[in-house]
Every structure is written in C-alpha cells, then in structure tokens.
N, C-alpha and C positions, 0 to 999 in steps of 0.2 A: 504493500500500500504506500509506504513512504517513497519507494522508487517511482511509482506511478505519479505521485504528487510532484516529485522533483522533476520528472520528465515534462509534466504540464507546465511547471514553473519555467523550465528551460525553453520550451517552445514559445512561451509568452515573451520572455526577455529577448530571445533571438528575433522574434517578429518585430518587436519595438525597436531594437537596435539596428536591425536591417533597414527599416524605414528611415530611421534617423540618419544612418550612413548614406543612404541614397540622396536624401535631402541635403545633407552636408556636402556631399561631393558636387552636386549641382551648384550650390551657393558659393563654395570655396574654390572650385576648379580654376578660375582665372588667376588666382594668386597663391594657391597652395599646391605647387608642383610636386611636393613630397607626399601629398595626401595625408598630411600629419593629423588633421582632424578626424578623418575616417579611421586611421590607425588607433587614435586615442579612444574612440568610441568602442572599438573592438577590445582594447585593453580594459575598459570599464566593464564590458560584457564578461570577460574572463574573471574579473574580481567578483562580480555579482554571482557568477556560477559557482566559484570555488569557496566563497566565504560562507555560504549557507550551511553546508554540512558541518556540524560543530566539531567533529573528530577528524576532519581532514587537516593534515599538517603539511606545510611546505618548508623546505630547507633550501634557501637560495644563497649561494656563496660565490665569491670571486668577482663580485661586481666592481671591485677596485681595479680589475684588469681591463675595464672598458673605458675608452675615451669616447665620450658621448657625441662629440662633434665630428667624428670621422666614420666613414663607411667601412664595412668588413664583408668578407664572405664568411658567413657563420656556418660551421659544420656541426651537425648534431647526430648522435646515435638515435636509432629509430626503434622504439618498442611498441608504440600504439598511436592512435589518432590523437590522444590527449597530449602527446608531445607538443603538438602545435599550440594548444592552449598554454602549456607551461612556459613556452618561450616568451610570452608576453610579460613575464616578470623581469625581462631584461630592459633596461632603459635605453632602447634603441628603436629607431624606425627601420623596418625591414620589409622585404617582399619575399614570398615563398616561391620556390620552384616546385611544381607539382605535376603529376601526370594528368592528362586531359580528363580522365574518368572522374577524378575528385571534383572537378568543376560542375559535374552533373548531379552531385548530391544536394538534395533540398536544403535551403538555408546556407549550408556551408559553401556550396559552389557560388552562390550569389555574393557572399561576403568576399570570396577570392576575387571575383570580377571587380567589385567596387574598390578593393584594395589596389588593383593593378598587378596582382600576382601573375607569375609566368607559367603558362600552361604548355606542356610538351607532350608530343606523341612518342611514347616509349618504343614503338615498333620501328622508328626511323631514327637511328642514332645520329647520323650526320645532320639531319634537319633539327633534331632536338638540341644538339650542341651549338649549332648556328644561332638558334633562338636564345639559348641561355647566354651566349656571349653578347649578342646584340642587345637584348633587353637588360642584361646584367650591367653592361657598360652604361646604358642610358640611366638606370637607377643609381648606380654608384656615382656617376657624374653629378647627380643631384644631392649627394650626401646620404643616400639611403643604402642600407646593407641588404645583402641577399642571403637568405637562409636556405640551406640545402641538407638533405640526408644523403651523405656520400655513399652509404651502403646501397642506395637505390630502392630499397624495400624494407619492410618491417622485419626485425630479427625474430625468428620463431622461438629461440631459446634464451633471449635476453642478452646474449653476448654480442660483441662488436665484430662484424665480419669484414670481408675484403671491401675496400673502397673503390668506387668508380672514379673516372678522371674528371668529371664535369666541374666540380667545385674548385679543383686545383688549377684547371685550365682557365676558369673564369678569373680567379685571383691573379694569375699571371697576366692575363690579357687586360684586365682593368687596372692593374697596378695597385692593388689594395692588400691589406693584411688579412690573414686567416684568423678566425676566432673560434677555437674549439669549445664546444659546450657538451657536457655529459649529463644525461638524465637517467634517473632510476626511480622505480615506483609508479611510473605513469601507467604501466600495463595492468596494475592491480586495482585501479580505481573503480573499474567496472568488472563484475564477475562474468564468466562465460555465458551465464543465463541472462545477461543484460541487466541484472539488478545491480544497484550501486553498493559498493563496499563502504560502509559508513565510517570505518576506522582505517585510515590509510595515510601514509606519509610519502610524498614524492620529493625527490632531490633534483636541484638544478645547480650544477657546478660549472662556473666559467673558468676556463684555463687561460694561462698567459697567451697572448696572441703571437702568431708567427709573423714577423714584420714583413712589410711589402718588399723590402730590400732582400730579405732571405728567400722570400717566395720567388723573386725574379732570378736569384742566383742558383736556385736548387732545381735539380731534375724533378720532373713532375711525379714520377713514380716514387722516387726517394722521399719527396715531400709528403705524398700520401701515406707511405709507410711510417714516416716519422710522426705524423699527426695521429694516425691510428694507434701507434704505440703509446703516445701521450694519453689518449682517451681511454685506452684499455687499462693502463695503470691507474688512472683516476677512477674508473668504474670499480676496479678491484679494491681501491682504497675506500670508496663509498660503502662497499659491501663488507668491508673488514676482512678481506682475503689477503693472504700473504702475497707480496709481490716477488 
C-alpha cells in the first residue's frame, strides 16, 4: 500500500515538474543556453522524490573535487535507473548521453528532451560516436558537463566492467577533464517486485578529476583502464572490501 501511494505521489510530482520544465524552457530559451532553469527544476524533483521516505539515506562525498564553473565528462558506474536521479546531488549542470529507447519512456523521455540530453542509436557505433562528439562539444563549449556510463549498460552483478571508448574520446576531443563518480546502493532502492525498499542507503563518491592536460597526453585505452581502476578501488572501499 505504501509503495502504491508513493508511486501516485511520484506521478503527480513528475507531471507538475514536467509542465513547469516545458514552460520554463519556452520562457528562458532566448537567454538560458545552458538550460540551467530546466536542470534546477529536475534537481528539485529529485529532492522531492528522495526526501519523502524517512529511512532512505544518502552519503555524498568528494564534492570538494568539483570546480563548479568548469565542464567535465562525468563517468559513472551503472547499477540501475536510479543512478540518474543520484547524480543530481552533484552541483553541476550536465547532459546525459543515453540510448534512443530511454527517450520513449513516459515522463522520463520527455524530461530528457527538455533537458537537451543526447540520444544515440546503439546499433550504429560510428553514427553514435559522431553525435556524442558533436553534441558533446556544443554543450561543453557552453560550460555544461556531459554524463556518461562508460560500461554502456547496467552491471548485472554490481561490479564495474570493461569501459567503452565514447567518454574518453569525447574528453579528448572537447579538451575537458574527466570526472569519475562511483555509486553504490542505487540498485536496492526498488525491490525486484517493484515495491520500494523503505530502509536503504545509497552512496555517491566523487573522485579527483583527471585533468584535461593528462587526458590529451594519454592513450585512450590506457586512460580508460586507469579510470576504471580508480573507480573499482573506490567501489571496493565503499563496500569495505580489501583492496
């Protein structure tokens, strides 16, 4: 019963914020090229969603590693759809890179369109890479970060698996730093039967960025392996496992 009520509450706040986002985009489009207002409305939606369950806890650390006035390519490990919600606890403007199918999900897809997020066709690697580079350069030139899941898909076992090239190619092409972010506990917020787990803690840990200079000077595969190693060590640390 509580889960049903929370789903109804979620639908209501999503509907209201979606309408507000659409109106805000129309009114601010001429002078808000970062779509900052739309982004902040989504941030407010995340807070409204996650603050209601009294036993949900969030542990967000490493925010001191962020320079708020510069764009990054943000790389995040992927455990569940709620990873997207959790990233809004970072004090950055960002755009997601996501597969086209996600844009067809009710409410969620419409938010992505209003944000200006980047939709790619996963079946065409060359076209997807071209779009990531083109749209990524556009947004980073406006001071907006790009958020990507370098694994390309959700991890079935919660571990961090092999990284694909897209995020690292974009960072090199756009001349920006990489910002690794490690999440844990997002996959346990909702049970397999779709009921909410009312006692849960999720962690968001921001790691030190890899500078634009190091990105430019390092081989792409080496860079991907280095960042994956950093993130794997951080995930092990969060879970209290020996490194």
